[in-house]
C-alpha positions as CSV (number, residue, x, y, z in Angstrom):
1,M,29.3,19.0,11.8
2,S,28.1,15.7,12.2
3,N,25.4,13.9,10.1
4,T,22.9,12.8,12.2
5,T,20.6,11.2,9.6
6,P,21.0,7.3,10.0
7,T,21.5,5.7,6.5
8,P,20.4,2.5,6.0
9,S,23.2,-0.4,5.9
10,P,23.2,-2.8,3.1
11,S,21.5,-5.3,5.2
12,S,18.9,-3.4,6.4
13,T,17.6,-2.6,2.7
14,K,15.0,-5.3,3.0
15,N,14.0,-3.7,6.1
16,T,13.3,-0.3,4.6
17,T,11.7,-1.8,1.8
18,M,9.3,-3.6,4.1
19,A,8.5,-0.7,6.0
20,A,7.6,1.4,2.8
21,I,5.2,-1.6,1.8
22,A,3.6,-1.4,5.2
23,Y,2.0,2.2,4.1
24,V,0.7,0.5,1.0
25,L,-0.8,-2.7,2.8
26,F,0.2,-2.7,7.0
27,F,-0.3,-6.4,7.6
28,I,2.2,-7.6,4.7
29,P,5.3,-6.9,6.8
30,L,3.6,-8.6,9.8
31,L,3.3,-11.7,7.8
32,T,6.8,-12.0,7.4
33,D,10.3,-12.1,9.6
34,A,10.4,-8.3,9.6
35,K,7.6,-8.5,12.0
36,D,10.2,-8.5,14.7
37,D,12.4,-5.5,13.5
38,P,11.5,-2.2,15.6
39,F,12.0,-0.2,12.2
40,V,9.3,-2.0,10.7
41,K,6.8,-2.3,13.4
42,F,7.3,1.4,13.8
43,H,6.2,2.2,10.2
44,V,3.5,-0.4,10.9
45,K,2.0,1.4,13.4
46,Q,2.3,4.8,11.4
47,S,0.5,3.2,8.6
48,L,-2.5,1.7,10.5
49,L,-2.9,5.2,12.3
50,L,-3.2,6.7,9.1
51,L,-5.6,3.9,7.7
52,I,-7.8,4.8,11.0
53,L,-7.5,8.4,9.9
54,S,-8.6,7.6,6.2
55,I,-11.9,5.8,7.2
56,F,-12.6,8.4,9.9
57,T,-12.3,11.1,7.2
58,S,-14.1,8.9,5.0
59,I,-17.3,8.9,7.1
60,I,-16.8,12.8,7.9
61,G,-16.6,13.1,3.8
62,R,-20.1,11.4,3.2
63,I,-22.0,14.1,5.7
64,P,-23.8,16.4,3.4
65,I,-23.0,19.8,4.8
66,I,-19.4,19.4,6.1
67,G,-18.3,17.0,3.6
68,F,-15.5,19.2,2.1
69,V,-13.8,18.9,5.4
70,G,-13.5,15.4,4.7
71,W,-11.9,16.0,1.4
72,I,-9.7,18.6,2.9
73,L,-8.6,15.9,5.9
74,G,-8.1,13.0,3.2
75,L,-5.6,15.8,1.1
76,G,-3.8,16.1,4.5
77,L,-3.7,12.3,4.9
78,F,-2.4,11.8,1.5
79,V,0.6,14.3,2.4
80,L,1.2,12.4,5.5
81,W,1.3,9.4,3.7
82,V,3.6,10.5,1.3
83,I,5.9,11.8,4.1
84,G,5.5,8.4,5.9
85,I,6.7,6.3,2.8
86,M,9.6,8.8,2.4
87,N,10.8,8.4,5.9
88,A,10.5,4.5,5.7
89,L,12.8,4.6,2.6
90,N,15.1,6.8,3.9
91,G,15.9,4.7,7.2
92,N,14.3,7.4,9.4
93,M,12.2,6.8,12.3
94,T,10.7,10.2,12.6
95,P,6.8,10.3,13.4
96,I,4.7,11.8,10.5
97,P,3.9,15.5,11.5
98,L,0.7,16.3,13.7
99,V,-0.5,12.5,14.4
100,G,2.7,10.3,14.7
101,Q,3.1,10.7,18.2
102,Y,-0.1,8.9,18.8
103,A,1.0,5.8,16.9
104,E,3.5,4.7,19.4
105,E,1.4,5.9,22.2
106,Y,-2.0,4.2,21.5
107,L,-0.9,1.1,19.1
108,K,0.9,-1.4,21.2
109,F,2.0,-4.7,19.6
């Protein structure tokens, strides 16, 4: 049985770090040479999508009657954020569950 999980080579260690940094501040990798790396771009798009969704979730959380839905969605986004960081650190280009496929589809840069 072959191992299909890609492992980062020592030369791509910086890129996995930059991809993980993208989940904290998505624009930092775009200011460096890593902006041309498809792996880093993939994770920048994923993190930008999570940022957009978190803004939407915080708006929902301010509505008095359905505010608890925003809190639950925020908790789910936190879990997706952790999954994204783990994928970046492990060198995987796996879309985050539920929403990851939309990042490549709608965020073109």
